[in-house]
C-alpha positions as CSV (number, residue, x, y, z in Angstrom):
1,M,-0.1,0.2,-0.1
2,A,2.8,2.4,0.7
3,S,3.6,2.3,-3.1
4,V,0.2,3.3,-4.1
5,L,0.6,6.3,-1.6
6,A,3.9,7.1,-2.0
7,G,3.8,9.2,-5.5
8,S,0.9,11.2,-3.7
9,A,2.8,12.9,-1.1
10,L,2.1,16.9,-1.2
11,A,0.4,16.6,-4.5
12,Q,-2.7,18.6,-5.8
13,G,-4.6,15.3,-6.3
14,A,-3.9,11.6,-5.8
15,Q,-5.5,8.4,-6.8
16,I,-6.0,5.6,-3.8
17,A,-6.7,2.0,-3.7
18,F,-9.4,1.4,-1.2
19,G,-9.4,-2.1,-0.9
20,G,-11.5,-2.1,2.5
21,L,-13.9,0.5,1.1
22,S,-15.0,-1.7,-1.7
23,H,-18.7,-2.0,-0.6
24,D,-22.0,-3.4,-1.7
25,T,-24.2,-0.7,-2.1
26,T,-27.5,-2.8,-2.2
27,L,-27.3,-4.0,1.4
28,P,-29.9,-2.8,3.8
29,I,-29.1,0.4,5.8
30,E,-29.7,0.6,9.4
31,I,-30.2,3.9,10.9
32,T,-29.8,4.6,14.7
33,M,-30.2,8.2,16.4
34,D,-31.4,10.2,19.1
35,E,-33.9,12.2,17.0
36,A,-35.8,11.9,13.6
37,T,-37.6,15.0,11.8
38,V,-39.8,14.5,8.8
39,D,-40.2,16.9,6.2
40,Q,-43.5,16.1,4.3
41,A,-42.8,19.0,1.8
42,D,-39.7,17.5,0.1
43,G,-40.2,13.9,1.8
44,S,-36.8,14.0,3.3
45,V,-35.9,12.9,6.8
46,T,-33.3,14.4,9.1
47,F,-31.9,12.5,11.8
48,T,-29.6,14.1,14.7
49,G,-27.6,13.2,17.7
50,S,-25.1,10.5,17.4
51,V,-26.2,9.2,14.1
52,V,-24.6,6.0,13.1
53,I,-25.5,4.5,9.6
54,G,-24.7,0.9,9.0
55,Q,-24.4,-0.7,5.6
56,G,-22.9,-4.4,5.7
57,S,-19.5,-3.9,7.5
58,M,-19.4,0.0,6.5
59,R,-20.3,2.4,9.3
60,L,-21.0,6.2,8.9
61,S,-21.4,8.5,12.0
62,A,-22.2,12.1,12.3
63,S,-24.1,14.6,14.4
64,K,-26.5,15.0,11.7
65,V,-27.8,13.3,8.6
66,R,-30.3,14.3,6.0
67,V,-31.8,11.6,4.0
68,E,-33.3,12.1,0.7
69,Y,-35.5,9.6,-1.1
70,V,-35.7,8.8,-5.0
71,S,-38.5,10.9,-6.4
72,S,-40.1,8.5,-8.8
73,A,-43.6,6.4,-8.8
74,D,-41.9,3.1,-8.7
75,A,-39.0,3.7,-6.1
76,T,-41.1,4.0,-3.0
77,G,-39.1,4.4,0.1
78,E,-35.7,4.2,-2.0
79,I,-33.0,6.4,-0.4
80,D,-31.0,8.3,-3.1
81,R,-28.6,10.5,-0.7
82,M,-27.6,11.2,2.6
83,Y,-26.2,14.7,3.5
84,A,-23.9,14.0,6.8
85,S,-22.2,17.0,9.0
86,G,-20.5,17.5,12.2
87,G,-17.7,15.3,12.9
88,V,-18.1,12.6,10.1
89,T,-16.3,9.5,10.3
90,L,-16.5,6.6,7.5
91,V,-15.2,3.4,8.5
92,N,-14.8,0.2,6.6
93,G,-12.2,-2.7,7.7
94,A,-9.1,-1.3,8.3
95,E,-9.5,2.1,6.6
96,A,-11.3,5.1,8.1
97,A,-11.8,8.4,6.7
98,E,-12.7,11.7,8.8
99,A,-14.3,15.1,7.4
100,R,-16.5,17.9,8.4
101,E,-19.0,17.1,5.8
102,A,-20.0,13.8,3.6
103,V,-22.6,12.9,0.9
104,Y,-23.4,9.3,0.2
105,S,-25.1,9.0,-3.1
106,V,-26.5,5.4,-2.3
107,T,-27.7,5.0,-6.0
108,S,-24.4,5.8,-7.7
109,G,-22.4,4.1,-4.8
110,T,-20.3,7.0,-4.0
111,V,-19.3,9.0,-1.1
112,V,-17.4,12.4,-1.3
113,M,-16.2,13.9,1.9
114,T,-15.1,17.5,2.2
115,G,-13.5,20.0,4.9
116,D,-10.1,18.9,6.6
117,V,-10.2,15.0,5.4
118,I,-8.1,12.5,6.8
119,L,-7.9,9.0,5.6
120,T,-5.9,6.3,7.5
121,Q,-5.2,2.9,5.9
122,G,-3.4,0.9,8.2
123,R,-0.3,2.7,9.6
124,N,-0.3,5.3,6.5
125,A,-2.3,8.6,6.4
126,M,-3.3,10.9,3.9
127,S,-5.2,14.3,4.2
128,G,-6.5,16.9,1.8
129,D,-9.8,19.0,1.2
130,K,-11.8,16.3,-0.6
131,L,-12.1,12.7,-0.9
132,A,-14.2,10.9,-3.3
133,V,-14.8,7.1,-2.9
134,D,-16.3,4.8,-5.6
135,L,-17.7,2.2,-3.3
136,T,-18.3,-0.1,-6.2
137,S,-14.7,-0.4,-7.7
138,G,-13.2,0.3,-4.5
139,T,-11.0,3.4,-5.3
140,G,-10.8,7.1,-4.5
141,H,-9.3,10.3,-5.2
142,M,-8.0,13.0,-2.5
143,S,-7.5,16.5,-3.8
144,G,-6.9,19.9,-2.3
145,R,-3.2,20.0,-1.0
146,V,-2.8,16.5,-0.2
147,K,-0.3,15.3,2.4
148,A,0.9,11.8,3.0
149,I,2.5,10.3,5.9
150,L,3.9,6.7,5.2
151,Q,5.4,4.1,7.3
152,P,8.3,2.2,6.0
153,G,8.3,-1.4,5.9
154,G,5.7,-4.1,4.7
155,Q,3.4,-4.2,8.0
């Protein structure tokens, strides 16, 4: 993995392999929270207070998450996007990312994290302004004055 990150230190953008973040977006989504508020006007739901979203082995946590549903006649209750804010953390396996905000597009299988993003992969770490992850392919792109810290050795 160090070779994947090595060429990206202090670059404007870096492609990243996300073996641990490859994920099946068709799995059921479980959400726990302190409060839920339904907006009948636009059909969204806002969850607040220690929100934890689980889908398979992936966990996304934040202080607030707004869920938007697919708006078509045959997509009853199908989640389109989740907008997370306030101490967002995404964890899957040995990989974890933190940011101020994140948008999980369930239908396209992507997560875009913004604002002081920190990614850890084992003992290696990378930071930048934006991290875009394709959960289907298990790849990502970090951009915005990227900095990497790499630990030598094959551990």
